[in-house]
Structure formats: C-alpha cells, structure tokens
N, C-alpha and C positions, 0 to 999 in steps of 0.2 A: 436349689435356683442358681444358677452360674453367673454372675455377675458380668455386666461387660464392663470389658477393659479398653483402655486406648492408648496406644504407643506415642511415641513423637522421634520423629514426624512420620506423618502414615494420614493417609485418606481421612480416616476416622477423625484424625483430631483436625484436620480443615474444616470437615463437615460440619462439626461438633461447635467448632469457634463460629463458622458462619449461623448457624443455627443460634446461637446464642446472640449474636448481634441482631437478629431479626427474630427476637423474641418467640422461636420455634422449637425449643430443644427440649426432648423430652426428660424426664425425670433421672432414666438411667443414663442419659450422654450429661446431664447436669453433674451426675455421680461420680461417674468416669473423669469426666473432666478436673474435678475439684479434685480428685484424688491423686491423679499426674501432676496438676498444678503444684499440689503442696510436696512433690516428690522429685521434680526435674525443672531446675533452674533455667536451661535452656527453653523447655517448654513455656515456663514462664514470661520470658524476654520476649518470645515470639507471641505469644498470647497479649502481651502489652501492647508490642507494634501495632496488632491486628486491630485491637479495641481503639487506639488511638487513629489509624485510618479509619475506623468507621464512624470515629467519633466526629472528624475532619470530613467526611461523606456527606454529615446529615447537618453540619455547621455551616458550609459554605456555600448560600443558596446559586444555584443553577450549574455549579460546580459537579456536585453527585447528589443522588435521589435515592439514598434510603433511609430509613425511619432513622428517630433516633437513638443511638445505641442502648441497648439495654444492659443496664450493670447490675440487674436484680441479682445474678448469679452471684455478685461478689458477698452479697449480703443473706444468701440462702442460708439455712439451717446445713451446714456442714461446709460451708462457702470458705471462698479465703480470707472473707472479712465477717465471720459470724458474729452478728451482733445478738444481743440478747433482744426479746420480743419489746417492741416498744410502738410508739408512736407512729403511722407512717410517714407523716412529715419529717422524722428524727430519722430513720432510715433511709428515706431519699436523699437527705441531706449529706449523709456521712457518704451515699452511693457519688454523688455529684461529686463530692469533695475528692474524693477518693479518681473518679477518671478524670479530674482537673489536674490531677498532678501525674497520672500517670502519662496525660496529653504533656505537660510540661517537661517530664521526663525524655519522653521519647522523641520530640518533636525535631530535637536536633538532628539526632542520631539518626531517624529517618530518613530525615531531607539529603543528609552525606550521603545514606544508602542508597536513595533515589539516583544522585546523581554519581555515584561512583558505578552503578549499574547500567546508566547511561553512558558513561564513558568505556565502562569494558566493554559494551556492545559495539560500541565507534572502534573500540581499537582492535578487536580480534576481529573483521571484517578478511574472510580468505577469498575474496575474490582477485580475479586475476588478470579479467579482460571484459568486455562487453560485447552484446549485439549491436550491430552499431546500424546496417540496413539488412532487407531481403526482396527479393524478388520470386515470387509465387512458392514459398517456402513450403513444403511440409515437411513435417517433422516425423520421428519414429513413434510406433504405439508404445506407452510401457513407461514411460517416464511425463515429466512437468515441462509442457513446451516453451521455451525461452522467449522472455518475452524482447520487444524492440527498444534496446536504450537498457536493459537489462543487465546488472553487474552478473559475473559469470565464475563460480569457482571451478576449481581443479575436478573435473571429470569428463564424461565423454558427450558430444553432440553427435546425432546421428540423424542425418538430412536424407530422407528419403528421394525429394525429388527439388527442383527449384535452387535456387543460388541465396547464400546467406554470406555477409561480409563480417568477420569477427576483428575487434581490434583490440590489441595485448596491452596492459598497462607501459611496458614498455616502450610503447609505440608500433611497433609491429602491426602490419595488418594481413589477414587470410582469410580469401574470398574462396568459399565452398561449395563445389556444384556438387547434387545428390544424385545418385545415391553415393553415400560418402560417410564415413567415421571419422571425426579429429577429436584427440584427446587433449584437453587443456593440463598441462601441466604443471605451468607456472606461468608466471608473467614473462619468463626468457627463453619459453621451452613449449613445444607443441609436438605430440606425435597422432601422424596422421595414417591410419589403418589399412584405410582404402579409399578409392574415389581420386576424383580430378582436386588439385589448389592453387591457388597462385599466392606467393608470400611476397609481399614488400616489404624493404627494410630501409626505414630509415637511419641517417647516421648515428640518431639519440640511440637507436636501437641494436646498435651494431652488437654483434656476440648472440645474437638470439639462433636458438640451437630448433632444427626439423630433424626430427627421427621418422623413418619409417620402418617395418619389417626387414629390410634390408639394407639400410644405409642410414647413416649420419650426417647430417650438413653442419658441420661445426661453426659455417660463417656464411649464410646465405646471400652475402652481398645486397643489392640491390633490388632486384627483381626475378623471380623463378617460378616455372611452373613443374608441379610434379604429378604425375600420372601414375598412382598406384594400384597394381591390382597383387592376387595372391603370390605369383610367383615372381615379379617383377616390378621392378620401379622406374618407371622414364623420368629425368630430370633435365628441363630445360632452362640455358639460362640467357634472359632476355638483357639483363643488365647488368654488369659488375662482374665479378669472378666469385667462385664459389670454392670450398675446401669440402673435402667430405672423406669419410673412411666406411669402409663395409666389412662384413664378415670374411670375404676371401681376401680382401686387400686391406689388411688394416692401417698400413703406411698412410699417409695423409696425400691426398690427392688435390690437385687444383681443374675445376672446369673453365673455362674460361668464356667470356662474353660471346654471343650467338653461336655455342656450339650447345651439345646435349651430351649425353651418356645413358647407358641400359646397364643398369645394376640387375642382375638375377642373382638370384639364392645358388649358391656353392658356385658359381663361375665366374670367370674375371669380368670387370669392366670393360664393356664394348662403348666406343665412341660414334656417336651419330648425327646427323643435321639438327637443328633446334628446329622444332616447326611450331610456328605461333598459330594456326589453324586447329590444331588439339586446344587449344585453349581460347580460341575464340569466345565461346558464350562467356566466359568469363571475365575474359576482357571487356566483352560488351554489359557488364553486370549494372554500372551507373545506369547506363540508358533504360535496360529492363527494370531496375528498381523503382525509377523515374516514373516511366510507365505503368507501374505496378502501382504505384501513388495515385498516378492521376487517376487510374481504374477505380482503387478504392473511395477515392474523394466521390466521384462520380454517383460511384453505389450509393453512399452517403446521403446524398443530394437527393437521389431517386426514392432513399427509405424517407428523409423526411419528409417530400411529399403526400407519401401514404398515411405520414403519421400525424400531418395535421388536417387530416380528415376524420380523427378521434375526439367527438365530440366532449371527451372528460379533458382534452389539454387544455387546461386554463392559460399555460401560461411557456412561450418559445422563443429562448433566443438561441439562435444559431451563428448569431454574429457575423451575419451575410449582407451585402447590400446596403454597405454604412461607410458612408465618406470619413475618411481617414481624419478629417477634420469637424466628424460630425458626433454631435453630443449625445443623442436619442439613439435609443435600439429599439427597432421594431417588433412588438411580439407579434409571431407568427401563429399562436393557439387561435383556439377557439374566440372568433371576434365575437359570437355573442355572449362569450362570461361577462365582459365589462371590464376586460384588464386592458389600460392603456400602455402605451409605449414606456420605457424606462430610461432615467436621467443618468447617465454616466458623470459621477464627480472624482477629479482627480484619475483615475483609472487611465494607463494607457496601450495601445495596440502593440500586440506582440506575434510573432508566428504560431499559428495553430498545429493541429494535429497534422496536417500535411501542408508543402511548402505551397505558398501563396494564399494559404486558408489563415484569419486570424483569429486572436483569441487575444483577451482582455488582461491587463498583468496589475497583480494589486502588490505593491512594494511598501506605503507609508501608511499614518493613521490616517488621512485623508483618502485614499484609494475607498471607492466603494461604489455602487450602483443602487439607486434609489428607484423604488415602487410602488405600485398600491394595489392590493388583490381583494377585492370586495366579496362578500358574501360568509356564508358558513357550510361547513363541509362535514359531511359524516365521516369520510375518509380520504386519505392524501397522498401519492407520492411524488419525492423530489428526487430530481436526477439530476447527474451533473458530470462534465468530463474535467478533471482538473490534473495540473502539474503542481506539484506541493514543492516550492524552493526551501521552506524553512516552517519549524512549527516554535515561532518566536516568543509566543504568550502563553498565559496558562490556558485559555481558550480561543481556538483560531476560528473564526466566524467562516462559515460555507453559505449559510441563505438564513438570515435572523429577521423575527417581526421586532417592531421597537418596542423598548422596555420589556416590563414583564406583565402586558397585558390578559386579561383573560382568555383563555380558549386559543392562546396563540404558541407559535412553535419557535422552536431555536435549534437550528442544524450546524454542529460545529465540527473539529476536531481537537481533541487535548494534546498536550505537551507529548505525551508519550506516545501519541500515534493512536489512540481509543478515538473511534466515532461514538457522538452521542447527540440523542434527540432530546430535549427538555421539551416536553408537553407539560401547559399551564393549565391549570382546572379551573373553578368559577373565583379563585382568588389566587393572590403570588402565594401564599401559605400552603396552597394544594398544588403540587406540582410533582413531575416524574422526570426523572432523568434516565434515558434506556443508554445504554454505554454497551458497546462490543468490544471483541479482543484487542490487543494493540495489532492494527492492520496495518496501518503507515510510519513501516519503519524503515531507518535512513537510507537503504538500498533502492526504497521506491521514490525519493527525493529526485524531479525531475523529470520524471517517466509520467506516461498521460493514463491517468487511471478513472474509471467508470466506478462512481460512487452513486448510491441511491439507498434511500430511507422508505419503508412503507409501513406508514400508518392504517391498519386495518381493523375498525373499530367492529366491522360486523363478525370477524373472529376473535377480538379481543386481543390482539398482539401487535409489535414493531419489530421490522427485519431489516438489518440492514445487509447490503450487498456490495462487494467489491468485485470489479471487473465480471458481472454476470453470476458471481458465487454467492449464497447466503453465507455470511460470517457469524450471523446472532437471529435470536429470534426471543423475546420478551414478554410476557404480559402487559397489557394495556390494561392501567389502572385508573386512566381518567377517561370519564366519559364526553362522547361528542354532545353539542357540535364542535366544530375546530374553527380557526379564523385565521389570515393571515395580516388582513388590514396593510399599514404602513410596512416595509419593512425594506431590508438592505441585503444586497448578494456581495458578499465578500467581506463585509463589516456588519458595525451594530451601533445603532443609535439608541444610547443608555435611557434617555428620556427620562428623567426626575431623578437622576441618581448624580451622587456628586461626578465631575469630570476630572477631580487629580485624583480619583480611585484607580491604580493601575488596573487592578481585579476588571473594570468597566472597559477598558482597552482590549477588543478582539479582532484585531484588523487579519486579515487572511495573507500570507506572504506565500504567492504563486500566480498562477493563471488559471483562467476559467475559460472553457472553450466553446463551452455547448452547457444549457440548462432548461430543464423543464419542471413543471408542474401539474400534474393530472389530479382532477378531483373523484378520485376512485382509487381502490386498493390494486396496483396492478399485481399479477401473479408470476412467480419466478420464471415462467417461459416467458411472460414480455418484458420482463427486466434484462432477460439471457438475450432476446432478440436487440434491445437498446443497445448492449456493450457488441454483440458481433456484427452488427450493421454499423456501429461507428467505429470499431478498431482501428488503427492505422495499419496493422497488418495483417494479413490472411489468415496467417499462423493457423493453418489445417493439419487434423492429424490424417497420416498415410492410411489408406484403406488395405488389408492384405485379406 
C-alpha cells in the first residue's frame, strides 16, 4: 500500500490544511500532514499562520463565518502534540491552550504580513495611463475590454470603431479613432501601429514621445495629428513645433505649426499642407462623447421603467426626482410591497455615472440612508452601482439590517476588498458569512462598479457578482425565511452593542448611484442585464 505524501508548498498541502480546519480531513491526509510538519519547519510556520487565521475567522462575530478551528489534529495519535490517552476534557484543554499560544505567537507577524502585502500591491502598480472617455467605442475581440476610468498598464489597445481618449500619467492626452492600434509603452511614450490619433501635450508633459513604424516624434509640441498607414505616416502640426527623426533621415528635423509632413518608408520626408478636416471627427470627440453619454443615460431611464414592472422589485432607488435640499428618497419599486420612502441622514449629493445624474456620497460615520422593509422572504437579490473611494474600516457597509436580528442580512466589503454577505439564522450564534475573492482592488477605487449578491434558498446557494460576472458561489447553510426590517444603506446601526467599539463602526466611504432589492433570486442573465443596461459606456465587442 502506497502511503500518501504531501510536499510544501503544494496544492495538496493547501487542501489538507483547509480540510483540517473544517474537520473534513481524511486519515491519510492527517498522517501525511503530520509527517510533513515534523520534518519541515517552513511548513510548520505556514500551518501555524493558517490555524491562527482560521481561529480568528471563527472568533470575530460577523467578520468571518468558519466553524470553530479544529485543533484535534494536534492531539491525534501521531500528531504534533501526541498526548497519552486520557479524559476528553484534558485533551481539549491542552488543544485549546496550544491553539491560544499559536494565536499569540502568530498574531503580530500575521498583521505585519497583511500590511506588507497590501503595501506591496499598492507600490507595484504598473499602470501608465487611464481610459478617460469614449464615444461609441467598439474594442477588438480577444482581450479584456478597458473600463471607463480604469488604469491602463503597458500594452496594446485595439479599437475597431468609435473614439476613445487615453490620458497618460505624464499629462499627455491621446484621442484614438478606430480602427486603430495604440501601444502604451510608458507614461512618457506611445506607439501607434496604425490608424488616426490626435496627441495633445501640456507643458507638464513636455518630452512625451510618439512613435509609428516610420517616424519618432521626440517632442510632439502641443497639438498634433497622426494618420498612420502601412507604408506612410501623415504628421499634421496644429499647435507648437515638432521635432522628428525617421529611418531615412536620422538627423533631427522640425515641423512648424500649421504645416504637415508625409513620412514614407525608405523615402525622403515630403512637406505637405496641414489638413484639419482629416481629423475632424477626433476634434469633435467631446461633442460625440457627451452625446453618447446622454444616449446611455436615456437608455438606462428606459430600462428603469421596464424594471419597475417587476413585481419582485421591493425597493428601487434611482436617485432621480429628488430636490437638492430634499432628505426623502422615493422608492420606485413595487408599491404593493409596502416599502416606504427612505430618509437621508448626513449624506450629500454628488455626480453619478453620467453628467447631470446624481448619486449619494458617504464620507463620515454620520452618513447613511434609513429605511424599513417589512415581510419575510424565501430568496433575495441585492444590486447596487457603487464607487468605492476607500476601505477605511475592517468592515465597510453596503446594506445592513440593524444589529444582529434573527433572519436578517448584512452586505459588506472587507478591508481587503472581499465582498461578504452575513446571513443570520434563528439566533445570533447561528450565522454564515459568505465571502468572495478579493475583487475590490486599489485600481478599482473611483470607478463605477455594479455589485450584486443573490441569496437563492431554492438552490441553496449564495452568489456574488461584479460587473455582471459571477465571482463566487457558496452553499447556503441558513434556512429561510429571511428578513430586512429596519436597515441602512451605506452604514450600520449596531443596535445593542457598545458604541465605543471600533469593530461596530462600519460606514462606507464612496458613492452609491442606484440600489435595488428583489424578493427573488435573479438568474445570471438578469444580473448581466442590470449591468449592461446601467453601465456608463457601451463598450461592445466588435463583430468580425
């Protein structure tokens, strides 16, 4: 019989430790893990850290929802702490004492490790630019579609149609008209492989370089247009003077404002007249972008009208038709559900997904929206458009029922960017926290994101979504019915807990543009529709 072996680090090690924590380890896993831990100091250190983490998951209410850490492996025959046979109480006392020691030993190191990891993620961002605006943009297939206001790392952008504006961190602005391919090299350099672009260089970005297959612009001046084709590049200088070199003319030349040059492969540079009409559509970018935004805004309003016919829509805040000085938010969901309007406490109005549309901003511990949702439900779906400005608290509230009342829900974002939903059972001790991977990363701060969570009692699962895409699925262990009752958007009323406990401060830092609550489990297609109908830009894939 071949004995099971576990190496470190390995997937088998991860699975074995997870199985131990959840009391699911087989005898073979236990034996192989114990053998590894006796021989490998690094594996022991990692094992201690994971036990300590799991112990914290179980001990902090409403932060994590794992069962109590199983330390029985430490006292099993052949284990790390192989106690002689004795009373169950003695063995448990030793196990708890050992686990407590492990917690004390690892706590400081674990906290330092988490902060160093976060600092390292923040310090190693490779982004060199951002996608600022678009107008009817259709991106090439085969790659991830860049998001509005998303940071862009070095790489190629392939625009099949429409217009897009990229702002480099140096301050340079490049408007691209599809079909075109623009390669982001650094915050001070771009390479246009083909298509039409307009480059605007402010004084702060002086020295920004633009390259094509035929020419290098070493100082593009203030405002230039490039028409890049297979065999030639047309350079049009509308403001400032431009210095260039080419393969046929390595000596630096200057093209004056109001003039143009045609640079062909293996031929001398030819002077031509500047032609603004060649770039008319790019100069009209702002107007086209504003028109596209207005069109998207109208499309979303039309979608809202259709959505309001859904009888399961208990609550819908679109933040429209509220006076600037008003403090009541009308619920435009199903009027028969009995959910009244909500009350704004502290929060201020800010700009939403489109110019002219408003959203609510949450900044301080005072800011919140108070509401009440009566009734009991077998399944629920929560949906919101949010812009996260920071994750200041250990737990950052999206939408939470007051306190820890039986059968209620807490929707949250953890400090590490993990989405969570706490489902409380018949009593406070009976709860489950369903977690996603870390999806709210630093580069997503300030972007409009569509978040949704589905509590599907029929299928016994909880699903988290980001921008219409499912990011996690977890077995639901708490049985319905579920309730909301008194609740808060963007904050939490601890209700019955000490007010001076920092753990009970869970206010959200950011803005919320739209919120919906459904009395059923929406399917993946319906979640995707909420995102596609509400996203600020069209960002379609091209059809080939």
